[in-house]
C-alpha positions in Angstrom: -35.5 -10.8 36.9 -33.3 -13.9 36.5 -30.1 -15.0 38.2 -28.9 -18.4 36.7 -25.3 -19.6 36.3 -24.2 -22.9 34.6 -20.6 -23.8 34.5 -18.4 -26.8 33.5 -15.1 -27.2 34.8 -12.5 -29.1 37.0 -12.0 -28.8 40.6 -8.8 -27.2 41.6 -8.5 -28.8 45.0 -10.5 -31.1 47.3 -13.8 -29.3 48.7 -13.9 -28.0 52.1 -16.8 -29.1 54.3 -17.5 -27.1 57.4 -20.6 -26.7 59.6 -22.4 -23.5 60.8 -22.9 -22.8 64.5 -26.4 -24.4 64.3 -25.0 -27.5 62.2 -26.0 -26.6 58.8 -23.3 -28.3 56.2 -21.6 -25.9 53.9 -19.0 -26.9 51.3 -16.6 -24.5 49.3 -14.9 -25.6 46.2 -13.3 -23.8 43.2 -13.7 -25.0 39.6 -11.6 -24.1 36.7 -13.5 -23.2 33.6 -11.6 -22.9 30.3 -12.4 -19.8 28.2 -13.7 -20.2 24.7 -10.9 -18.5 23.0 -7.1 -18.4 23.0 -4.9 -15.5 24.1 -2.1 -13.8 22.0 0.3 -16.8 22.7 -2.3 -19.3 21.3 -3.0 -20.9 24.7 -6.5 -21.2 26.5 -6.9 -19.3 29.8 -9.2 -20.4 32.5 -11.3 -18.5 35.0 -11.2 -19.8 38.7 -14.8 -19.7 40.3 -15.6 -20.3 43.9 -18.9 -22.3 44.4 -20.6 -23.0 47.7 -23.0 -25.8 48.2 -25.3 -26.1 51.4 -26.9 -28.8 53.5 -26.9 -32.4 51.9 -25.7 -31.3 48.6 -22.6 -29.8 50.5 -22.2 -33.2 52.2 -22.6 -35.1 48.9 -20.1 -32.7 47.1 -17.5 -33.2 49.9 -17.8 -36.9 50.0 -17.7 -37.6 46.4 -15.7 -34.8 44.6 -11.9 -34.7 44.5 -9.4 -32.4 42.9 -9.4 -32.7 39.0 -13.0 -34.2 38.7 -15.1 -32.8 36.1 -18.3 -31.1 37.3 -21.2 -29.2 36.2 -22.6 -26.6 38.5 -26.0 -24.9 38.3 -26.9 -22.1 40.7 -27.0 -18.4 41.1 -24.4 -15.6 41.4 -24.0 -14.0 44.8 -21.9 -11.1 45.9 -21.1 -10.4 49.6 -18.7 -8.4 51.7 -17.1 -8.5 54.9 -14.3 -6.7 57.0 -11.1 -8.5 57.0 -8.6 -8.4 60.1 -6.9 -5.2 58.7 -10.3 -3.2 58.6 -10.7 -3.4 55.0 -13.9 -4.2 53.3 -13.5 -7.4 51.0 -16.1 -8.4 48.4 -16.6 -11.9 47.5 -18.5 -13.2 44.2 -19.6 -16.9 44.2 -21.8 -19.3 42.8 -24.4 -20.8 45.3 -24.9 -24.3 44.0 -28.5 -25.6 43.4 -27.2 -28.7 41.4 -24.0 -30.4 41.0 -23.4 -33.1 38.4 -20.5 -35.5 38.4 -19.3 -35.6 34.6 -16.7 -38.1 34.9 -15.7 -41.1 37.2 -13.0 -41.1 39.8 -9.9 -43.1 39.2 -9.1 -46.0 41.2 -5.6 -46.9 42.6 -4.9 -48.8 39.1 -5.6 -45.6 37.0 -8.9 -47.0 35.7 -12.3 -45.5 36.2 -13.8 -46.8 39.4 -17.5 -47.4 39.5 -19.3 -44.8 41.5 -23.0 -44.7 42.5 -24.4 -41.6 44.3 -27.8 -41.5 45.7 -29.0 -37.9 45.4 -31.5 -36.8 47.8 -33.6 -33.5 48.5 -30.6 -31.1 49.2 -32.7 -28.3 50.2 -34.8 -29.9 52.7 -35.5 -27.7 55.7 -36.0 -24.1 56.1 -33.8 -21.0 55.4 -33.3 -20.0 59.0 -29.8 -21.5 58.8 -28.5 -19.3 56.0 -26.1 -16.6 57.2 -27.4 -14.0 54.8 
């Protein structure tokens, strides 16, 4: 069996970094991915896909990614559910990121691309005991 997702898109807003009760970093972000075809009005539509990055990768994403940045995300598709405040079952489908690549450079205050160096480390160091699923 195989569960592999590769997406290229732009962030719709700044990533949200949080920590689990035992201190594991988790960052959620959404990317807009253009569809390969145009609708009846001749316009391209986009899908808005929720992504999650854990541990060091999550911290790197939160620190270096901002709204509008072009990124490539590799990971796996995951579906989970929970009960909301109204007692209804809510289903969530998201990409669990295994690798995130920055495909453009951030703009500095003058509107020009700023130089950015990011040192990537093993984002998955540690064990899976911190995972909430």
